[in-house]
C-alpha positions in Angstrom: 10.8 121.0 -56.4 7.2 122.2 -56.9 4.3 120.1 -55.7 3.2 119.6 -59.4 6.7 118.2 -60.3 6.6 115.9 -57.2 3.2 114.5 -58.3 4.5 113.9 -61.8 7.6 112.2 -60.6 5.5 110.0 -58.3 3.3 109.1 -61.3 6.3 108.3 -63.5 8.0 106.2 -60.9 7.9 102.6 -62.1 7.8 101.2 -58.6 4.6 103.2 -57.9 3.0 102.0 -61.2 3.8 98.3 -60.8 3.3 97.9 -57.1 -0.5 97.8 -57.3 -0.3 95.4 -60.3 2.1 93.2 -58.3 -0.3 93.1 -55.3 -3.3 92.4 -57.6 -1.4 89.5 -59.2 -0.5 88.1 -55.8 -4.1 88.3 -54.7 -5.3 86.5 -57.9 -2.7 83.7 -57.3 -3.9 83.4 -53.7 -7.6 83.1 -54.7 -6.8 80.5 -57.4 -4.7 78.6 -54.9 -7.6 78.7 -52.4 -10.1 77.6 -55.0 -7.8 74.8 -56.1 -7.4 73.7 -52.5 -11.1 73.7 -51.9 -11.7 71.7 -55.1 -8.9 69.3 -54.0 -10.5 68.9 -50.6 -13.9 68.1 -52.1 -12.2 65.6 -54.5 -10.4 64.0 -51.6 -13.6 63.9 -49.6 -15.4 62.2 -52.5 -12.5 59.7 -52.7 -12.9 58.9 -49.0 -16.7 58.5 -49.4 -17.2 56.4 -52.6 -20.8 56.0 -53.5 -20.0 52.7 -55.2 -19.4 51.1 -51.8 -23.1 50.1 -51.7 -25.5 48.9 -54.3 -29.0 49.8 -53.2 -32.3 48.6 -54.7 -34.4 50.8 -52.5 -36.5 49.8 -49.5 -39.8 48.0 -49.8 -42.1 51.0 -49.7 -40.4 54.4 -49.8 -40.0 56.0 -53.2 -36.7 57.5 -54.3 -36.1 61.2 -54.6 -33.5 60.5 -57.3 -34.6 60.8 -61.0 -33.5 58.5 -63.9 -30.9 60.2 -66.1 -32.1 61.4 -69.5 -32.8 58.4 -71.8 -32.5 55.8 -69.1 -35.3 53.7 -67.6 -36.1 51.8 -64.4 -38.1 48.6 -64.3 -39.2 47.3 -60.9 -41.9 44.6 -60.7 -43.4 43.6 -57.3 -45.4 40.5 -56.4 -47.0 40.4 -52.9 -49.7 38.8 -50.8 -51.8 41.0 -48.4 -52.9 38.5 -45.7 -55.8 39.7 -43.6 -55.5 38.4 -40.0 -57.9 40.6 -38.2 -59.3 44.1 -37.9 -58.6 47.1 -35.5 -61.8 48.8 -34.2 -62.4 52.4 -33.6 -60.8 52.1 -30.1 -57.7 50.3 -31.6 -58.7 46.9 -30.2 -57.9 44.0 -32.5 -60.6 41.4 -33.2 -60.9 38.5 -35.6 -62.0 38.9 -39.2 -62.4 36.5 -42.2 -59.0 35.3 -43.5 -58.2 36.6 -46.9 -55.2 36.4 -49.3 -55.0 39.3 -51.7 -52.3 38.4 -54.2 -51.2 41.3 -56.3 -48.5 42.8 -58.5 -47.4 46.3 -59.4 -44.7 47.4 -61.7 -42.8 50.7 -61.7 -42.0 51.7 -65.3 -39.9 54.9 -65.1 -38.3 56.9 -67.9 -35.9 59.9 -67.7 -37.1 62.7 -69.9 -34.2 64.9 -68.7 -31.7 64.5 -65.9 -34.2 66.3 -63.6 -37.6 65.2 -64.9 -38.9 61.6 -65.2 -42.3 60.1 -66.1 -43.7 56.7 -65.3 -46.5 54.2 -65.2 -47.5 51.9 -62.4 -49.9 49.1 -63.6 -51.4 46.8 -61.0 -53.2 43.4 -61.0 -54.7 41.1 -58.4 -56.4 37.9 -57.3 -58.2 37.3 -54.0 -59.1 34.3 -51.9 -61.5 34.8 -48.9 -62.5 32.2 -46.4 -66.3 31.6 -46.5 -66.7 33.4 -49.8 -66.0 32.6 -53.4 -62.5 33.5 -54.7 -62.0 35.9 -57.6 -63.3 34.7 -60.9 -59.8 35.1 -62.2 -56.8 37.5 -62.1 -57.9 41.0 -62.9 -56.2 44.3 -63.7 -56.3 47.0 -61.0 -56.1 50.8 -61.2 -53.4 52.4 -63.3 -51.2 55.2 -61.9 -49.3 57.7 -64.0 -46.7 59.9 -62.4 -44.3 62.8 -63.1 -41.3 63.7 -60.8 -39.1 66.8 -60.7 -35.8 66.8 -58.9 -35.0 70.0 -57.0 -31.6 69.3 -55.4 -28.9 66.6 -55.8 -26.9 65.0 -53.0 -23.1 65.3 -53.2 -20.7 63.5 -50.8 -19.5 65.8 -47.9 -22.4 68.2 -48.3 -25.4 68.5 -46.1 -28.0 68.9 -48.9 -30.2 65.8 -49.5 -31.7 64.9 -52.8 -35.2 66.4 -52.9 -37.9 65.9 -55.4 -41.6 66.8 -55.9 -43.9 64.3 -57.6 -47.5 63.9 -58.6 -49.2 60.6 -59.1 -52.6 60.4 -60.8 -54.6 57.1 -60.3 -57.0 56.2 -63.1 -60.0 53.9 -62.2 -59.1 51.0 -64.7 -59.8 48.2 -62.2 -63.2 46.7 -61.6 -64.9 48.1 -58.5 -68.7 47.7 -58.9 -71.1 45.3 -60.7 -69.4 42.5 -58.8 -72.4 40.2 -58.7 -72.0 39.8 -55.0 -68.5 38.5 -55.4 -66.4 41.1 -53.5 -63.2 39.3 -54.4 -63.6 40.5 -58.0 -63.0 44.1 -57.0 -59.4 45.2 -57.8 -59.9 48.9 -58.0 -61.3 51.9 -56.1 -63.2 53.5 -59.0 -61.9 56.9 -58.2 -59.7 59.4 -59.9 -57.1 60.1 -57.2 -54.5 62.9 -57.3 -51.5 62.3 -54.9 -48.8 65.0 -54.7 -45.6 63.8 -53.0 -42.6 65.2 -51.2 -39.5 62.9 -51.5 -36.1 63.2 -49.9 -33.0 61.1 -49.7 -29.7 61.4 -47.8 -26.6 59.4 -47.3 -24.5 59.0 -44.1 -21.1 57.3 -43.7 -20.9 55.5 -40.4 -17.8 55.1 -38.2 -17.2 51.6 -39.8 -17.3 53.3 -43.3 -20.5 51.6 -44.3 -23.2 53.7 -45.9 -26.6 54.4 -44.4 -29.2 55.8 -46.8 -32.3 57.5 -45.4 -35.5 58.4 -47.2 -38.4 60.5 -46.1 -41.7 60.5 -48.1 -44.8 62.5 -47.5 -48.0 62.6 -49.6 -51.7 63.7 -49.4 -54.1 61.9 -51.7 -57.4 63.4 -52.8 -60.1 61.3 -54.6 -63.2 62.3 -56.6 -66.7 60.9 -56.3 -67.4 57.4 -57.5 -70.7 56.3 -59.1 -71.8 52.9 -57.9 -74.0 50.2 -59.4 -74.9 47.0 -57.6 -72.3 45.2 -55.5 -69.1 47.1 -55.0 -65.9 47.3 -53.0 -67.7 49.9 -50.9 -69.9 47.2 -49.3 -73.1 47.8 -51.4 -75.1 44.8 -52.8 -77.0 44.0 -56.0 -79.7 46.6 -56.8 -77.8 49.6 -55.4 -77.6 52.9 -57.1 -75.6 55.7 -55.7 -72.2 57.1 -55.1 -69.2 57.0 -52.8 -66.8 59.8 -51.8 -63.5 58.4 -50.5 -61.8 60.4 -47.8 -58.5 62.1 -48.3 -55.3 60.2 -47.2 -52.1 61.4 -45.5 -49.1 59.1 -45.8 -45.7 59.4 -44.2 -42.8 57.0 -44.7 -39.4 57.1 -43.0 -37.0 54.4 -44.4 -33.4 53.5 -43.8 -31.0 51.2 -45.6 -27.8 49.9 -44.1 -25.1 48.5 -46.5 -23.7 45.6 -44.6 -21.6 44.9 -47.7 -21.5 46.3 -51.2 -24.1 43.7 -52.3 -26.1 43.0 -49.1 -28.3 45.7 -47.7 -30.7 45.7 -44.7 -33.8 47.9 -45.0 -36.7 49.1 -42.9 -39.7 51.3 -43.6 -41.8 52.9 -40.8 -45.1 54.2 -42.1 -48.2 56.1 -40.9 -51.4 56.5 -42.9 -54.5 58.5 -41.9 -57.6 58.3 -44.0 -60.7 60.5 -43.8 -64.3 59.4 -43.7 -65.7 57.6 -46.8 -69.4 58.3 -47.4 -71.7 56.1 -49.4 -75.2 57.4 -50.3 -77.9 56.1 -52.6 -80.8 53.6 -52.7 -81.8 50.1 -53.6 -84.1 49.7 -56.6 -86.5 47.5 -54.7 -87.7 50.5 -52.6 -86.2 54.0 -53.2 -87.8 55.3 -50.0 -87.4 52.6 -47.4 -84.2 51.4 -49.1 -82.4 54.8 -48.9 -78.8 54.3 -47.8 -76.2 56.7 -46.3 -73.2 55.2 -44.5 -70.0 56.6 -43.1 -67.0 54.4 -42.7 -65.3 56.9 -40.3 -61.7 58.0 -40.3 -58.9 55.4 -40.0 -55.2 55.2 -39.4 -52.6 52.5 -39.6 -49.0 52.2 -38.3 -46.8 49.9 -40.3 -43.3 48.4 -40.5 -41.6 46.7 -43.4 -38.2 45.1 -42.8 -36.4 43.8 -46.0 -33.2 42.4 -47.4 -31.7 43.6 -50.6 -29.1 41.8 -52.8 -27.5 43.1 -56.0 -25.4 41.2 -58.5 -24.4 44.4 -60.3 -25.0 48.2 -59.6 -27.9 48.0 -62.1 -29.8 44.9 -61.0 -30.9 43.6 -57.6 -33.7 41.9 -55.7 -35.6 42.7 -52.5 -37.5 40.4 -50.2 -39.5 41.9 -47.3 -42.6 41.8 -45.3 -44.9 44.6 -44.2 -47.1 44.2 -41.1 -49.6 46.5 -39.4 -49.2 46.2 -35.6 -51.6 49.0 -34.6 -54.4 51.2 -36.0 -58.0 52.3 -35.9 -60.8 51.2 -38.3 -58.3 49.3 -40.4 -57.3 45.7 -41.2 -54.5 43.9 -39.4 -52.5 42.6 -42.3 -49.2 40.8 -43.1 -47.8 41.3 -46.5 -44.7 39.4 -47.8 -43.3 40.8 -51.1 -40.6 40.2 -53.6 -39.2 42.7 -56.1 -36.5 43.0 -58.7 -34.9 46.3 -59.6 -33.4 46.9 -63.1 -31.9 50.2 -64.3 -30.8 50.6 -67.9 
């Protein structure tokens, strides 16, 4: 038989034609089986790690990296009292200071534009009582913050990728900050347009006892514009002053953890660090523009804080938080104790 005939016979042999097809079919079946097994493993993993085993409201201070689903909103009002108990000097030594109670409220109003993008408003208000000085004339509105947040990644059980978001907060100077008529307790704002970009992350861990530990890491760096000042202000100026203040930039880091003791009860803790640059005030007093020239520098400051809290939820969509923040160490900053109460509602 010639070589040409042998080649034709090989081509026309059904076994030679169908064998590659048979092997290809076997390969496809094996790939599909492997993918099905992987999907089944992920499904079983999610069954073994149910997210519904814990109802979190969030810790006292750290913002969430999650975003509200499209069309849903989050409402979270806080009431608190910042109690001044002393002040830390430039060398970190604590000394006495006038006692002050700064009662305040802030409310997170968040709405999901899409599943990945949300927008929000954070209005604030306050009322202050200071020993040896007049109290606030009455409750007053503080600065208003608007924010936008974009989620980058989404946590899934059994995967090592946390939820990560980028956000920007813009503070608008809606609160009174100058023309205080020598009543410093009437100052509820900073007077500055402040831009605060943020990095937010959130991760879940299942402990050996099957309870869930949720961890958040926040980082932000706030930059403020120049503030025009008239008379008495929150920057320490008095009646007759004309000038400006330039607040220093501020770095803020928050590491928070929440332990689900049960589905409804959660123990939370924030550990925070803030470093603020020098704030410069310059200007003059109308009585004498030459002799009365003023230029002061507050100097940099830092503060270390802790905020333990307890969370309780009646349902997955509503819960309360009670906690207290304290500043145990710092430089050029006040030593404060701040009890707070919040309610978290998702709809």
